[in-house]
VEXMI-64387 format. One record per residue (C-alpha): x, y, z. Coordinates in steps of 0.25 Angstrom, whole numbers, plus 5000, padded with zeros to 4 digits. Example, Ala and Ser with C-alpha at 12.3 -4.5 7.8 and 13.67 -1.06 7.14 Angstrom:
REM residues 2
+------+------+------+
!   px !   py !   pz !
+------+------+------+
! 5049 ! 4982 ! 5031 !
! 5055 ! 4996 ! 5029 !
+------+------+------+
//
This chain:
REM residues 511
+------+------+------+
!   px !   py !   pz !
+------+------+------+
! 4564 ! 4938 ! 5383 !
! 4573 ! 4927 ! 5387 !
! 4575 ! 4924 ! 5371 !
! 4579 ! 4938 ! 5369 !
! 4587 ! 4938 ! 5382 !
! 4595 ! 4927 ! 5375 !
! 4597 ! 4934 ! 5362 !
! 4602 ! 4946 ! 5367 !
! 4611 ! 4937 ! 5377 !
! 4615 ! 4929 ! 5366 !
! 4618 ! 4942 ! 5357 !
! 4626 ! 4948 ! 5368 !
! 4636 ! 4937 ! 5370 !
! 4638 ! 4936 ! 5355 !
! 4641 ! 4950 ! 5355 !
! 4649 ! 4949 ! 5367 !
! 4657 ! 4938 ! 5360 !
! 4658 ! 4947 ! 5346 !
! 4666 ! 4957 ! 5356 !
! 4674 ! 4949 ! 5361 !
! 4678 ! 4942 ! 5346 !
! 4681 ! 4957 ! 5342 !
! 4689 ! 4960 ! 5353 !
! 4698 ! 4949 ! 5352 !
! 4699 ! 4952 ! 5337 !
! 4702 ! 4965 ! 5339 !
! 4715 ! 4971 ! 5335 !
! 4726 ! 4973 ! 5347 !
! 4732 ! 4986 ! 5352 !
! 4745 ! 4985 ! 5353 !
! 4755 ! 4993 ! 5363 !
! 4769 ! 4994 ! 5361 !
! 4780 ! 4999 ! 5370 !
! 4793 ! 5001 ! 5365 !
! 4805 ! 5004 ! 5376 !
! 4818 ! 5012 ! 5370 !
! 4831 ! 5004 ! 5372 !
! 4825 ! 4994 ! 5382 !
! 4836 ! 4981 ! 5382 !
! 4834 ! 4967 ! 5387 !
! 4846 ! 4962 ! 5389 !
! 4851 ! 4971 ! 5400 !
! 4839 ! 4970 ! 5408 !
! 4830 ! 4982 ! 5400 !
! 4818 ! 4973 ! 5405 !
! 4821 ! 4973 ! 5419 !
! 4812 ! 4985 ! 5424 !
! 4800 ! 4982 ! 5415 !
! 4794 ! 4974 ! 5427 !
! 4778 ! 4978 ! 5423 !
! 4780 ! 4978 ! 5407 !
! 4785 ! 4963 ! 5409 !
! 4774 ! 4959 ! 5416 !
! 4763 ! 4966 ! 5408 !
! 4769 ! 4963 ! 5393 !
! 4778 ! 4952 ! 5395 !
! 4773 ! 4944 ! 5404 !
! 4759 ! 4946 ! 5400 !
! 4763 ! 4941 ! 5387 !
! 4776 ! 4939 ! 5378 !
! 4791 ! 4942 ! 5381 !
! 4801 ! 4941 ! 5369 !
! 4815 ! 4939 ! 5374 !
! 4820 ! 4940 ! 5360 !
! 4815 ! 4953 ! 5354 !
! 4826 ! 4960 ! 5347 !
! 4828 ! 4974 ! 5340 !
! 4833 ! 4974 ! 5325 !
! 4842 ! 4987 ! 5328 !
! 4847 ! 4991 ! 5342 !
! 4843 ! 5006 ! 5340 !
! 4831 ! 5014 ! 5342 !
! 4825 ! 5020 ! 5329 !
! 4829 ! 5009 ! 5321 !
! 4822 ! 4999 ! 5330 !
! 4809 ! 5008 ! 5332 !
! 4809 ! 5009 ! 5317 !
! 4811 ! 4994 ! 5316 !
! 4798 ! 4992 ! 5327 !
! 4791 ! 5002 ! 5318 !
! 4793 ! 4997 ! 5303 !
! 4795 ! 4983 ! 5308 !
! 4807 ! 4983 ! 5299 !
! 4821 ! 4980 ! 5300 !
! 4830 ! 4994 ! 5301 !
! 4836 ! 4991 ! 5288 !
! 4821 ! 4993 ! 5282 !
! 4815 ! 5004 ! 5292 !
! 4826 ! 5011 ! 5289 !
! 4829 ! 5017 ! 5304 !
! 4844 ! 5016 ! 5306 !
! 4847 ! 5022 ! 5317 !
! 4842 ! 5034 ! 5326 !
! 4846 ! 5044 ! 5318 !
! 4837 ! 5053 ! 5309 !
! 4848 ! 5049 ! 5298 !
! 4847 ! 5034 ! 5301 !
! 4832 ! 5036 ! 5298 !
! 4826 ! 5036 ! 5311 !
! 4812 ! 5045 ! 5310 !
! 4818 ! 5049 ! 5297 !
! 4809 ! 5056 ! 5287 !
! 4813 ! 5044 ! 5278 !
! 4809 ! 5034 ! 5289 !
! 4795 ! 5041 ! 5290 !
! 4794 ! 5041 ! 5277 !
! 4796 ! 5027 ! 5275 !
! 4796 ! 5016 ! 5287 !
! 4789 ! 5025 ! 5296 !
! 4776 ! 5023 ! 5287 !
! 4775 ! 5010 ! 5287 !
! 4776 ! 5005 ! 5304 !
! 4769 ! 4995 ! 5309 !
! 4759 ! 5008 ! 5316 !
! 4756 ! 5012 ! 5301 !
! 4750 ! 4998 ! 5300 !
! 4743 ! 4998 ! 5312 !
! 4737 ! 5010 ! 5311 !
! 4730 ! 5007 ! 5297 !
! 4724 ! 4994 ! 5305 !
! 4716 ! 5003 ! 5314 !
! 4727 ! 5006 ! 5326 !
! 4726 ! 5018 ! 5335 !
! 4741 ! 5021 ! 5336 !
! 4749 ! 5027 ! 5348 !
! 4763 ! 5030 ! 5351 !
! 4770 ! 5037 ! 5363 !
! 4786 ! 5038 ! 5365 !
! 4799 ! 5036 ! 5356 !
! 4797 ! 5033 ! 5341 !
! 4810 ! 5035 ! 5334 !
! 4824 ! 5043 ! 5339 !
! 4822 ! 5054 ! 5328 !
! 4808 ! 5054 ! 5328 !
! 4801 ! 5070 ! 5329 !
! 4814 ! 5078 ! 5327 !
! 4810 ! 5088 ! 5316 !
! 4817 ! 5081 ! 5304 !
! 4810 ! 5068 ! 5308 !
! 4797 ! 5075 ! 5306 !
! 4795 ! 5082 ! 5320 !
! 4783 ! 5078 ! 5330 !
! 4773 ! 5081 ! 5318 !
! 4778 ! 5067 ! 5313 !
! 4768 ! 5056 ! 5318 !
! 4774 ! 5043 ! 5314 !
! 4761 ! 5037 ! 5304 !
! 4753 ! 5028 ! 5310 !
! 4752 ! 5033 ! 5325 !
! 4738 ! 5039 ! 5329 !
! 4744 ! 5044 ! 5341 !
! 4759 ! 5048 ! 5343 !
! 4767 ! 5052 ! 5355 !
! 4782 ! 5052 ! 5349 !
! 4795 ! 5055 ! 5355 !
! 4805 ! 5066 ! 5348 !
! 4817 ! 5060 ! 5347 !
! 4823 ! 5049 ! 5355 !
! 4819 ! 5044 ! 5369 !
! 4821 ! 5051 ! 5382 !
! 4811 ! 5053 ! 5393 !
! 4810 ! 5067 ! 5396 !
! 4811 ! 5081 ! 5386 !
! 4806 ! 5075 ! 5374 !
! 4795 ! 5079 ! 5364 !
! 4784 ! 5070 ! 5360 !
! 4775 ! 5071 ! 5345 !
! 4762 ! 5068 ! 5350 !
! 4754 ! 5068 ! 5338 !
! 4763 ! 5075 ! 5329 !
! 4764 ! 5087 ! 5342 !
! 4777 ! 5090 ! 5350 !
! 4775 ! 5087 ! 5365 !
! 4786 ! 5092 ! 5373 !
! 4790 ! 5084 ! 5386 !
! 4799 ! 5088 ! 5397 !
! 4804 ! 5082 ! 5408 !
! 4793 ! 5081 ! 5419 !
! 4790 ! 5068 ! 5426 !
! 4781 ! 5061 ! 5423 !
! 4775 ! 5070 ! 5413 !
! 4787 ! 5068 ! 5404 !
! 4793 ! 5056 ! 5406 !
! 4793 ! 5049 ! 5391 !
! 4788 ! 5034 ! 5397 !
! 4777 ! 5040 ! 5405 !
! 4771 ! 5050 ! 5394 !
! 4771 ! 5036 ! 5384 !
! 4763 ! 5030 ! 5395 !
! 4754 ! 5042 ! 5397 !
! 4751 ! 5043 ! 5383 !
! 4748 ! 5029 ! 5380 !
! 4741 ! 5028 ! 5393 !
! 4732 ! 5039 ! 5387 !
! 4730 ! 5034 ! 5372 !
! 4725 ! 5021 ! 5379 !
! 4713 ! 5028 ! 5387 !
! 4710 ! 5037 ! 5378 !
! 4709 ! 5024 ! 5366 !
! 4701 ! 5018 ! 5376 !
! 4690 ! 5029 ! 5374 !
! 4693 ! 5033 ! 5360 !
! 4696 ! 5021 ! 5351 !
! 4694 ! 5010 ! 5361 !
! 4692 ! 5000 ! 5348 !
! 4705 ! 5003 ! 5340 !
! 4718 ! 4995 ! 5342 !
! 4730 ! 5004 ! 5346 !
! 4744 ! 5002 ! 5345 !
! 4752 ! 5010 ! 5354 !
! 4768 ! 5012 ! 5354 !
! 4774 ! 5017 ! 5367 !
! 4791 ! 5020 ! 5365 !
! 4796 ! 5023 ! 5378 !
! 4809 ! 5029 ! 5379 !
! 4815 ! 5020 ! 5390 !
! 4823 ! 5014 ! 5392 !
! 4831 ! 5024 ! 5381 !
! 4843 ! 5034 ! 5386 !
! 4841 ! 5044 ! 5393 !
! 4835 ! 5032 ! 5401 !
! 4827 ! 5045 ! 5411 !
! 4818 ! 5036 ! 5421 !
! 4806 ! 5041 ! 5426 !
! 4805 ! 5047 ! 5439 !
! 4801 ! 5036 ! 5449 !
! 4812 ! 5028 ! 5441 !
! 4824 ! 5037 ! 5443 !
! 4828 ! 5029 ! 5456 !
! 4825 ! 5013 ! 5454 !
! 4834 ! 5003 ! 5449 !
! 4846 ! 5011 ! 5456 !
! 4856 ! 5000 ! 5458 !
! 4853 ! 4994 ! 5446 !
! 4866 ! 4993 ! 5435 !
! 4866 ! 4988 ! 5421 !
! 4869 ! 4973 ! 5419 !
! 4883 ! 4970 ! 5418 !
! 4883 ! 4957 ! 5413 !
! 4884 ! 4951 ! 5398 !
! 4891 ! 4959 ! 5389 !
! 4891 ! 4972 ! 5399 !
! 4903 ! 4980 ! 5398 !
! 4910 ! 4967 ! 5390 !
! 4919 ! 4969 ! 5379 !
! 4922 ! 4961 ! 5366 !
! 4933 ! 4964 ! 5355 !
! 4926 ! 4956 ! 5346 !
! 4913 ! 4966 ! 5342 !
! 4911 ! 4977 ! 5333 !
! 4917 ! 4991 ! 5334 !
! 4906 ! 4998 ! 5343 !
! 4907 ! 4988 ! 5356 !
! 4921 ! 4988 ! 5354 !
! 4923 ! 5002 ! 5355 !
! 4915 ! 5002 ! 5370 !
! 4924 ! 5005 ! 5382 !
! 4928 ! 4992 ! 5388 !
! 4924 ! 4991 ! 5401 !
! 4915 ! 5003 ! 5403 !
! 4918 ! 5015 ! 5409 !
! 4910 ! 5020 ! 5423 !
! 4903 ! 5031 ! 5414 !
! 4898 ! 5019 ! 5404 !
! 4895 ! 5012 ! 5417 !
! 4887 ! 5021 ! 5426 !
! 4879 ! 5025 ! 5414 !
! 4875 ! 5012 ! 5411 !
! 4871 ! 5010 ! 5425 !
! 4862 ! 5021 ! 5425 !
! 4855 ! 5020 ! 5413 !
! 4853 ! 5005 ! 5416 !
! 4845 ! 5009 ! 5427 !
! 4836 ! 5021 ! 5420 !
! 4833 ! 5012 ! 5408 !
! 4826 ! 5004 ! 5419 !
! 4821 ! 5014 ! 5426 !
! 4815 ! 5020 ! 5412 !
! 4809 ! 5007 ! 5409 !
! 4801 ! 5008 ! 5423 !
! 4792 ! 5019 ! 5414 !
! 4790 ! 5009 ! 5403 !
! 4786 ! 5000 ! 5414 !
! 4775 ! 5010 ! 5418 !
! 4772 ! 5013 ! 5405 !
! 4768 ! 4998 ! 5401 !
! 4761 ! 4995 ! 5414 !
! 4753 ! 5009 ! 5410 !
! 4749 ! 5005 ! 5398 !
! 4746 ! 4989 ! 5399 !
! 4737 ! 4996 ! 5411 !
! 4730 ! 5005 ! 5400 !
! 4728 ! 4995 ! 5391 !
! 4721 ! 4987 ! 5403 !
! 4713 ! 4999 ! 5407 !
! 4707 ! 5002 ! 5392 !
! 4704 ! 4985 ! 5391 !
! 4715 ! 4984 ! 5378 !
! 4726 ! 4976 ! 5387 !
! 4720 ! 4964 ! 5381 !
! 4721 ! 4967 ! 5367 !
! 4733 ! 4974 ! 5366 !
! 4748 ! 4969 ! 5364 !
! 4757 ! 4977 ! 5373 !
! 4771 ! 4976 ! 5367 !
! 4784 ! 4980 ! 5374 !
! 4798 ! 4981 ! 5368 !
! 4811 ! 4990 ! 5365 !
! 4817 ! 4997 ! 5352 !
! 4831 ! 4991 ! 5356 !
! 4839 ! 4986 ! 5368 !
! 4851 ! 4992 ! 5374 !
! 4865 ! 4991 ! 5380 !
! 4870 ! 4996 ! 5394 !
! 4886 ! 4993 ! 5393 !
! 4885 ! 4979 ! 5386 !
! 4898 ! 4977 ! 5378 !
! 4902 ! 4991 ! 5385 !
! 4893 ! 4999 ! 5376 !
! 4888 ! 5009 ! 5388 !
! 4874 ! 5010 ! 5382 !
! 4866 ! 5010 ! 5369 !
! 4860 ! 5001 ! 5359 !
! 4863 ! 4999 ! 5344 !
! 4870 ! 4986 ! 5347 !
! 4868 ! 4974 ! 5340 !
! 4869 ! 4965 ! 5353 !
! 4856 ! 4960 ! 5361 !
! 4855 ! 4970 ! 5372 !
! 4852 ! 4981 ! 5360 !
! 4844 ! 4972 ! 5350 !
! 4837 ! 4963 ! 5362 !
! 4824 ! 4971 ! 5367 !
! 4811 ! 4967 ! 5375 !
! 4797 ! 4962 ! 5370 !
! 4786 ! 4959 ! 5377 !
! 4771 ! 4959 ! 5372 !
! 4756 ! 4956 ! 5378 !
! 4743 ! 4955 ! 5371 !
! 4731 ! 4948 ! 5367 !
! 4733 ! 4934 ! 5366 !
! 4747 ! 4933 ! 5370 !
! 4751 ! 4922 ! 5382 !
! 4758 ! 4928 ! 5393 !
! 4772 ! 4927 ! 5399 !
! 4778 ! 4922 ! 5385 !
! 4791 ! 4923 ! 5381 !
! 4796 ! 4921 ! 5366 !
! 4809 ! 4920 ! 5362 !
! 4807 ! 4922 ! 5345 !
! 4815 ! 4936 ! 5341 !
! 4806 ! 4947 ! 5339 !
! 4810 ! 4960 ! 5334 !
! 4807 ! 4975 ! 5333 !
! 4804 ! 4974 ! 5319 !
! 4792 ! 4963 ! 5323 !
! 4784 ! 4973 ! 5331 !
! 4779 ! 4982 ! 5318 !
! 4774 ! 4968 ! 5311 !
! 4769 ! 4963 ! 5324 !
! 4760 ! 4973 ! 5327 !
! 4755 ! 4974 ! 5312 !
! 4752 ! 4960 ! 5315 !
! 4746 ! 4962 ! 5330 !
! 4737 ! 4973 ! 5323 !
! 4731 ! 4963 ! 5313 !
! 4738 ! 4969 ! 5302 !
! 4739 ! 4958 ! 5290 !
! 4749 ! 4957 ! 5282 !
! 4761 ! 4963 ! 5290 !
! 4767 ! 4972 ! 5279 !
! 4778 ! 4963 ! 5274 !
! 4788 ! 4976 ! 5273 !
! 4791 ! 4973 ! 5288 !
! 4803 ! 4966 ! 5292 !
! 4797 ! 4961 ! 5306 !
! 4789 ! 4949 ! 5310 !
! 4776 ! 4950 ! 5317 !
! 4777 ! 4942 ! 5331 !
! 4763 ! 4940 ! 5332 !
! 4765 ! 4925 ! 5330 !
! 4773 ! 4925 ! 5343 !
! 4764 ! 4930 ! 5352 !
! 4754 ! 4921 ! 5351 !
! 4762 ! 4908 ! 5346 !
! 4770 ! 4898 ! 5353 !
! 4785 ! 4898 ! 5350 !
! 4785 ! 4887 ! 5340 !
! 4773 ! 4892 ! 5331 !
! 4780 ! 4904 ! 5325 !
! 4791 ! 4904 ! 5316 !
! 4801 ! 4917 ! 5319 !
! 4814 ! 4922 ! 5316 !
! 4827 ! 4918 ! 5320 !
! 4836 ! 4932 ! 5318 !
! 4834 ! 4944 ! 5314 !
! 4840 ! 4958 ! 5310 !
! 4850 ! 4969 ! 5319 !
! 4854 ! 4980 ! 5312 !
! 4860 ! 4993 ! 5317 !
! 4867 ! 5005 ! 5308 !
! 4877 ! 5011 ! 5317 !
! 4874 ! 5028 ! 5320 !
! 4884 ! 5035 ! 5322 !
! 4887 ! 5051 ! 5325 !
! 4899 ! 5061 ! 5321 !
! 4901 ! 5068 ! 5332 !
! 4900 ! 5060 ! 5345 !
! 4896 ! 5070 ! 5355 !
! 4898 ! 5060 ! 5368 !
! 4913 ! 5056 ! 5364 !
! 4917 ! 5068 ! 5353 !
! 4930 ! 5058 ! 5352 !
! 4922 ! 5050 ! 5344 !
! 4915 ! 5061 ! 5334 !
! 4916 ! 5056 ! 5320 !
! 4918 ! 5041 ! 5322 !
! 4904 ! 5037 ! 5319 !
! 4900 ! 5031 ! 5332 !
! 4888 ! 5035 ! 5341 !
! 4883 ! 5036 ! 5355 !
! 4897 ! 5036 ! 5361 !
! 4893 ! 5036 ! 5378 !
! 4897 ! 5036 ! 5388 !
! 4913 ! 5033 ! 5387 !
! 4912 ! 5037 ! 5372 !
! 4907 ! 5021 ! 5369 !
! 4899 ! 5024 ! 5355 !
! 4885 ! 5015 ! 5354 !
! 4884 ! 5016 ! 5339 !
! 4893 ! 5018 ! 5327 !
! 4893 ! 5018 ! 5312 !
! 4898 ! 5003 ! 5312 !
! 4888 ! 5000 ! 5323 !
! 4880 ! 4995 ! 5310 !
! 4878 ! 4981 ! 5310 !
! 4867 ! 4969 ! 5306 !
! 4862 ! 4956 ! 5314 !
! 4856 ! 4944 ! 5313 !
! 4851 ! 4938 ! 5326 !
! 4847 ! 4925 ! 5327 !
! 4840 ! 4920 ! 5337 !
! 4832 ! 4905 ! 5335 !
! 4831 ! 4892 ! 5343 !
! 4846 ! 4890 ! 5340 !
! 4853 ! 4902 ! 5338 !
! 4854 ! 4915 ! 5345 !
! 4864 ! 4924 ! 5339 !
! 4868 ! 4936 ! 5332 !
! 4876 ! 4940 ! 5320 !
! 4880 ! 4955 ! 5317 !
! 4888 ! 4962 ! 5306 !
! 4893 ! 4976 ! 5308 !
! 4895 ! 4987 ! 5297 !
! 4908 ! 4990 ! 5301 !
! 4922 ! 4992 ! 5295 !
! 4925 ! 4977 ! 5302 !
! 4913 ! 4969 ! 5297 !
! 4912 ! 4966 ! 5311 !
! 4903 ! 4954 ! 5314 !
! 4896 ! 4949 ! 5327 !
! 4889 ! 4936 ! 5331 !
! 4885 ! 4933 ! 5343 !
! 4877 ! 4919 ! 5348 !
! 4869 ! 4922 ! 5361 !
! 4864 ! 4909 ! 5364 !
! 4880 ! 4907 ! 5371 !
! 4882 ! 4922 ! 5371 !
! 4870 ! 4930 ! 5375 !
! 4879 ! 4943 ! 5379 !
! 4886 ! 4943 ! 5365 !
! 4899 ! 4944 ! 5371 !
! 4906 ! 4934 ! 5361 !
! 4907 ! 4938 ! 5345 !
! 4907 ! 4925 ! 5338 !
! 4907 ! 4931 ! 5325 !
! 4921 ! 4925 ! 5321 !
! 4917 ! 4910 ! 5326 !
! 4905 ! 4910 ! 5319 !
! 4903 ! 4898 ! 5307 !
! 4905 ! 4906 ! 5295 !
! 4891 ! 4899 ! 5288 !
! 4884 ! 4906 ! 5300 !
! 4891 ! 4918 ! 5298 !
! 4887 ! 4916 ! 5284 !
! 4874 ! 4915 ! 5287 !
! 4871 ! 4926 ! 5298 !
! 4877 ! 4936 ! 5288 !
! 4868 ! 4932 ! 5276 !
! 4856 ! 4932 ! 5285 !
! 4859 ! 4945 ! 5291 !
! 4863 ! 4952 ! 5277 !
! 4847 ! 4947 ! 5273 !
! 4841 ! 4952 ! 5285 !
! 4849 ! 4966 ! 5284 !
! 4841 ! 4968 ! 5271 !
! 4827 ! 4960 ! 5274 !
! 4814 ! 4966 ! 5272 !
! 4801 ! 4963 ! 5276 !
! 4798 ! 4948 ! 5274 !
! 4813 ! 4944 ! 5273 !
! 4815 ! 4948 ! 5286 !
! 4807 ! 4939 ! 5291 !
! 4811 ! 4928 ! 5284 !
! 4815 ! 4917 ! 5296 !
! 4831 ! 4913 ! 5292 !
! 4834 ! 4898 ! 5293 !
! 4847 ! 4897 ! 5298 !
! 4854 ! 4885 ! 5294 !
! 4868 ! 4885 ! 5302 !
! 4865 ! 4888 ! 5316 !
+------+------+------+
//
């Protein structure tokens, strides 16, 4: 009896060991929380106390996370495909600019990261804003479900908080203005929570990928009822480049009203408070999801990633409110990650990009090799290595194609002047000549940005951020001609790069 008991005990121990080993190598789950228009430079992370604790403090915060195009649809298309805008084709937020157009759906959308995860056996879930033109009739309507998604709760059009339509697995679901039933950030959290609880019963061993894309903190900056009166005394920061004017810049900031008018200042402070208020609901969503992962015993095998599609400005360079600029406030965004094997409390300084999400998700899912046509680079190695152990990029491309409208309803005197988004005070935030390409250099020795504008002036802007973090002084005219030439040639190469050529580390020789 004792011998049989020993054998049984030994067998039990072996089986438990095998179960543990299988658990250890099980494909990880991935949760990706993406906010809309959330800055880093002007305090956009301040309200997210719980998110920083639950994700950043529990894992890694990347202090140099950037987007390669500071506008919603181009950046989101880069996130989905892993490609720069010149390769994914989504030039701006318009249908004619290829935002969720039929042409985009027939090309880039067929090879987003989620299509690879689906083939790898992942169960996939999406809720929230997808692309700005998604769900409208000419984009295929609500019946169009992008390939790769098993469960789909996609917002029709751009970010709002109430009075919207969701495509729920291809069927229209209309929402009104009741709180909390219709508040979009809360709806996203509720649907995600239900999915996690349901999945625990229906498919507990299948790995999943979940993307939660909130409207916060995008215009119209509508806070949830319980947060309408918080931050009452907060004002937009007045430091750095706030209401700063310099004649040595491209046309768009030169046309800004300076000093800013009272209408702009009042709007900016109100928008700043309400942006923070909307982010409190995102903070609640993060807590809800992490708690649900813990409740379903999946937290220990789940990577939770938090970031934004682009930054934002409120009064910087006397521009009232928007994004689309090549300055730090519009391209610098948050990135925090926690997950299995990641040491807590880390801060890393490598330049990570929105085009890196797709190859990283594919890499975390165990897909090898990573598709060659992806421009971005997997940062999986950065999650588990010391800083000195990984060779990483030292520069990257930022590109934007200016958008304009012939009729400017908010400021009719600017009709037919190839401008757009001219409010308040008739200050325009985009224009045809706000088209540019930049090289952002970030290594141990150099922290600078070099930009060329496709305008009638062929304007060039260069900033040394190690000495001038707010980008107040354009040093293009003082730049060594040899350095200028090297940066110009590097910009030309990256502007036409594709796949592997985008990932080549450039050995800067002159600085």
